[in-house]
C-alpha positions in Angstrom: -1.7 -95.5 272.7 -4.0 -94.7 269.8 -3.1 -92.5 266.8 -5.4 -90.4 264.7 -3.4 -90.1 261.5 -4.0 -87.1 259.3 -6.4 -85.7 261.9 -6.7 -82.2 260.4 -9.7 -80.8 262.2 -11.2 -84.2 263.0 -9.8 -84.5 266.5 -10.4 -87.7 268.5 -10.5 -87.6 272.3 -8.2 -90.1 274.0 -6.0 -90.4 270.9 -2.8 -88.7 269.7 -4.0 -86.4 266.9 -1.3 -86.4 264.2 -1.1 -84.2 261.1 1.5 -82.7 258.8 0.1 -79.2 259.7 0.0 -77.8 263.2 -3.8 -77.2 263.4 -5.2 -76.4 266.8 -5.5 -79.6 268.8 -2.8 -81.5 266.8 -0.5 -83.1 269.4 2.2 -84.4 267.0 3.3 -82.9 263.7 4.6 -85.6 261.4 5.1 -85.9 257.7 3.6 -89.4 257.1 5.0 -89.5 253.6 8.5 -89.9 255.2 9.2 -93.5 256.1 9.7 -95.0 258.5 7.3 -93.3 260.8 8.6 -92.1 264.2 6.8 -94.8 266.3 8.5 -98.0 267.4 7.6 -101.5 266.1 4.5 -102.9 267.8 4.0 -99.9 270.1 0.5 -98.7 269.1 -2.8 -100.0 270.3 -4.9 -98.6 267.5 -4.9 -96.3 264.4 -7.6 -94.1 263.0 -6.9 -93.2 259.4 -9.8 -91.1 258.1 -9.5 -89.8 254.5 -5.7 -90.0 254.4 -4.6 -93.2 252.6 -5.9 -91.9 249.3 -3.4 -89.1 249.5 -0.4 -91.5 249.4 1.1 -92.6 246.1 2.5 -95.7 247.8 -0.5 -97.0 249.7 1.1 -100.4 250.3 3.9 -98.6 252.2 1.2 -96.8 254.3 -0.4 -100.1 255.2 3.0 -101.7 255.9 3.8 -98.8 258.4 0.5 -99.2 260.1 1.1 -102.9 260.4 4.7 -102.4 261.7 3.7 -100.0 264.5 0.5 -101.8 265.6 0.6 -104.3 268.4 -0.9 -107.7 267.8 -4.6 -107.4 268.3 -4.4 -103.6 267.7 -7.0 -102.1 265.5 -6.8 -100.2 262.2 -9.8 -98.1 261.2 -9.7 -96.7 257.6 -12.3 -94.3 256.2 -11.7 -93.6 252.5 -13.5 -92.2 249.5 -15.8 -94.6 247.6 -15.2 -95.0 243.9 -18.7 -93.6 243.0 -18.0 -90.2 244.7 -17.2 -87.8 241.8 -15.7 -85.1 244.1 -13.2 -87.7 245.3 -12.4 -88.8 241.8 -11.9 -85.2 240.8 -9.6 -84.3 243.7 -6.0 -83.5 242.6 -4.6 -84.8 245.9 -6.2 -88.3 245.6 -4.3 -91.2 244.0 -7.3 -93.5 244.1 -10.7 -94.3 245.5 -12.0 -97.6 246.9 -14.8 -100.1 246.6 -16.7 -101.9 249.4 -14.4 -104.9 249.3 -11.0 -103.3 248.8 -9.7 -103.4 252.3 -11.2 -106.7 253.2 -9.8 -108.3 250.1 -6.3 -106.9 250.3 -5.8 -106.9 254.1 -8.0 -109.7 255.5 -7.4 -112.4 252.9 -4.5 -114.2 251.5 -3.9 -112.1 248.4 -1.1 -111.1 246.0 -0.2 -107.7 247.5 0.8 -108.9 251.0 0.7 -112.7 250.3 -0.9 -113.6 253.6 -3.7 -111.8 255.5 -2.6 -109.2 257.9 -5.9 -108.3 259.6 -9.2 -109.8 260.6 -12.1 -107.6 259.4 -14.3 -106.5 262.3 -16.5 -103.9 260.7 -17.2 -102.7 257.2 -19.9 -100.4 255.6 -20.6 -97.8 253.0 -21.6 -94.2 253.9 -23.9 -92.3 251.6 -22.7 -89.0 253.3 -19.6 -88.4 255.5 -19.5 -89.6 259.1 -19.3 -86.0 260.2 -22.2 -84.4 258.2 -20.7 -80.9 257.7 -17.2 -81.0 259.2 -15.9 -78.3 256.8 -18.9 -76.0 257.2 -19.9 -76.1 253.5 -23.7 -76.8 254.0 -26.3 -74.2 254.8 -28.9 -75.0 257.6 -31.4 -76.4 255.1 -28.7 -78.7 253.6 -27.7 -80.0 257.0 -31.3 -80.8 257.8 -31.9 -82.7 254.5 -28.6 -84.7 254.9 -29.4 -85.6 258.5 -32.8 -86.9 257.5 -31.7 -88.8 254.3 -28.4 -90.1 255.6 -29.6 -93.0 257.8 -32.2 -94.0 255.2 -29.7 -94.0 252.4 -27.1 -95.8 254.5 -29.7 -98.5 255.4 -30.6 -99.1 251.8 -27.0 -99.1 250.5 -25.8 -101.5 253.2 -28.6 -104.0 252.6 -26.4 -105.3 249.8 -23.3 -103.2 249.1 -22.3 -105.4 246.1 -25.7 -104.8 244.4 -25.5 -101.1 245.2 -22.0 -100.9 243.6 -22.8 -103.0 240.5 -26.3 -101.6 239.8 -27.0 -98.2 241.5 -23.6 -96.5 242.2 -23.7 -94.8 238.8 -27.0 -93.1 239.7 -26.7 -92.5 243.5 -23.2 -91.7 244.7 -21.8 -92.9 248.0 -19.2 -90.8 249.8 -17.1 -93.2 251.8 -16.2 -96.7 252.9 -15.4 -97.5 256.5 -13.3 -100.6 257.2 -12.0 -101.8 260.6 -9.7 -104.7 261.3 -7.5 -106.1 264.0 -3.9 -107.1 263.4 -3.3 -110.8 263.4 
C-alpha cells in the first residue's frame, strides 16, 4: 500500500490519494494535522509527500508519523519548497522552506532531532521549476514552452553542485523545490 499524502490535484496512479479536501480522485479524506494518523504501525510500503510538510507547524511529528506507519524498507519521498523560492517564503500557509541537505542531514544521519538516522537517502536533487510544469494552470502557452525548454538546462546546472548553487547563486536564480527520497531503516 502506497499513500500520496496531501494529494490535492496531483493524483498518483496505484497509490491511495489522501487529502483533507474531497477533491475528485481523492480516495481517503484525512486531516493529517490530527495525530495519530489512521494507519496502523508498519502497514505502509511507501509515502509520497509533495508540498505538504511545509504546511505543518510540528514537522517532527509529521516525520515521526511517516516513520511509524512505514514498513522497514518502505520509501518516503518528500518534495518541498526550496529556501530561495520567494513565492514559498511569502506563503501564509508555509511554516518553513528547505535547503538541499535538510532531509539528508536530519533523517539519514545521526543528528540531534531524532538522535539516530531513520532513513537511507536514495535520491536527492533540486528543481529549478516544479516537477509538474503547470499543474495549477497559471502559465500561458508561451510560458509553458519557455519553462519546458529552460527547466532541464537549469536543473542540470543547479545539480552539478547544489551546495555551490545555494551558497553563491541562489540569491540571483531561484530554485522552486527540493526532492528527497529515502528508505526506512
